[in-house]
N, C-alpha and C positions, 0 to 999 in steps of 0.2 A: 390364842387368836393372833394372827399376823398384823403388823401395822397397817394403817389405812392411808390413802392418798390425801395429802394436804394441797398439793398443787401439781400441775402438769403443763408441759410445753412440748408441742410437736416439733421435732427436729428432722434434719435431713436423713434420708434413707428409711423413711417410715418407722422412725424410732420415737419413743416418748422419753422425755427427761422428767423424772418423777421425784417429788419430795414427799417422804412419808412422815406421818405424825410422830415418829420416834427420832426425827432429825436426819434420817438417812437419805442420801441422794443416790438414785439408781437410774438405770436405763433399761427400757423394755423395747425389744425389736418386734414390731408388728408385721414384718414382711411375711412371716409364715402363715398369717391369717388371710392374706390378700386373695387367695383362691378358694376360700371357704365360705359358702353360703352368704349370710347377711353381711359378712365382713368384706365382701368384694367391693362394696362402694367406698371402702377406705382407700382404694387405688386412686380415687380422685383427690389430688393433693389439697385442693381447697376444702374439701369435706374433712379430710384427715386433720387439717390444721384447726378445725373447730372443736378439738378435744378439750374437755373441761373437767375439773375435779368437782364432783357432786356426791355428797353422802359417802365419802371415803373411797370412791372409785373413779375411774375415767369413763366419761360418757360422751356420746356424739348425738346430734339430732336424730330424730326418728327412733329413739329408744335403743340405740346401739351402746353396748357397754362391755367391759371386760371385768371378770371377777377380781376383786382386790387381792385375794390370796394368790391367784395366778400371776398377777402383776408383781407381787413381791417375790414369790418363789422362783419365777422364771426370768427375773431381771438381774442385771449385773450392777455391782457398785460402781459409782463414778458419776461425775456431773456432766461430762461431755457426751 
């Protein structure tokens, strides 16, 4: 099983700064999701900034979330 999210911060360019429970800092780019179904509302920056770490993944209001395995496998190492 891949590591799970401990904390998340929404940053410029529709990216998420992630801290995983194994201590890794990674970045995930959400821009490829912005034209896809339920994720279109992430275009609203205020909404995007409401990202929270809950139960090992990233969630937004109204039940939006991203699979924690996807977040780990498709993210890049680094804090910025």
